[in-house]
C-alpha positions in Angstrom: 6.8 -3.3 3.3 8.5 -5.4 0.6 8.0 -5.7 -3.1 5.5 -3.5 -5.0 4.1 -4.9 -8.2 2.5 -1.5 -9.5 4.2 1.5 -10.7 3.5 4.8 -8.8 0.8 6.9 -10.6 2.3 10.1 -9.5 6.1 10.8 -9.1 7.3 12.0 -5.7 9.9 14.6 -5.7 13.5 14.0 -4.6 13.2 15.5 -1.1 10.4 13.0 -0.4 12.7 10.0 -1.5 15.5 11.4 0.5 13.4 11.8 3.7 12.4 8.1 3.8 13.8 6.6 7.0 15.5 3.2 6.7 16.1 1.1 3.8 14.5 1.7 0.3 14.9 0.4 -3.2 13.7 3.0 -5.7 13.0 1.2 -9.1 12.8 3.3 -12.2 11.1 1.7 -15.5 8.0 1.3 -17.3 5.3 -1.3 -17.4 5.7 -1.9 -21.1 9.6 -2.3 -21.0 10.8 -5.7 -21.7 13.8 -5.4 -19.4 11.8 -4.3 -16.6 9.3 -7.0 -17.0 12.2 -9.8 -17.2 13.8 -8.3 -13.9 10.5 -8.5 -11.7 11.0 -12.0 -10.6 14.7 -11.5 -9.4 13.6 -8.2 -7.7 10.6 -10.0 -5.9 13.1 -12.9 -4.8 15.7 -10.4 -3.5 13.3 -8.3 -1.7 11.5 -11.2 -0.1 14.9 -11.9 1.5 14.8 -8.4 3.0 11.2 -7.7 4.3 12.2 -4.6 5.9 13.2 -2.9 2.8 10.6 -0.4 1.3 10.2 -0.9 -2.6 9.0 2.0 -4.7 8.2 1.7 -8.4 8.6 5.0 -10.5 7.1 5.0 -13.9 9.9 6.9 -15.4 10.1 8.7 -18.9 11.8 11.6 -20.6 11.9 14.9 -18.8 10.8 13.2 -15.6 12.8 15.0 -12.8 13.0 12.4 -10.2 14.6 10.0 -12.5 17.0 12.7 -13.8 18.1 13.5 -10.3 19.5 10.0 -10.0 20.8 10.2 -13.7 18.7 7.3 -14.8 19.1 6.7 -18.7 18.1 2.9 -19.1 15.5 0.7 -17.3 15.3 -0.8 -15.1 17.5 1.2 -12.7 17.5 0.4 -9.0 18.6 2.8 -6.4 19.5 1.2 -3.2 19.2 4.0 -0.3 19.2 4.0 3.4 18.1 7.1 5.4 18.4 9.3 2.2 22.0 8.2 1.3 22.5 6.3 -2.1 24.3 3.0 -1.3 24.4 1.5 -4.8 22.7 2.3 -8.3 22.2 -0.8 -10.6 21.4 -0.3 -14.2 19.8 -3.3 -16.1 21.2 -5.7 -13.5 21.4 -9.3 -13.9 19.5 -11.6 -11.4 22.5 -12.2 -9.5 23.6 -8.6 -9.4 20.2 -7.7 -7.8 20.6 -10.5 -4.9 24.1 -9.5 -4.4 23.6 -5.8 -4.3 20.6 -6.1 -1.8 22.6 -8.5 0.4 25.5 -6.1 0.4 23.7 -3.1 1.1 21.3 -4.4 3.7 22.7 -7.3 5.3 23.8 -5.6 8.6 22.0 -3.0 10.4 23.5 0.6 10.5 
């Protein structure tokens, strides 16, 4: 599993995301977004500490239903989930916030 460098070419629907078993980080953003580009090293580092966490990158934009279902307004937005439940939502997080949120959400098995 682990870090995914490329944005998904097609957007899954919310039911598909909610049906994923285990830990997952859904990242909303765009490849041209400077904030998104700047956050990639921190996301990679944090996910390397949690190799069992699946990472899905969604190319978000105006009117995209998946992003709106999570109330995404700014990029990057990271949605930390486990078994369909939202554990945390990080909006334009700092490097430290990414590492800390993943540690808190995925440190101990449920």
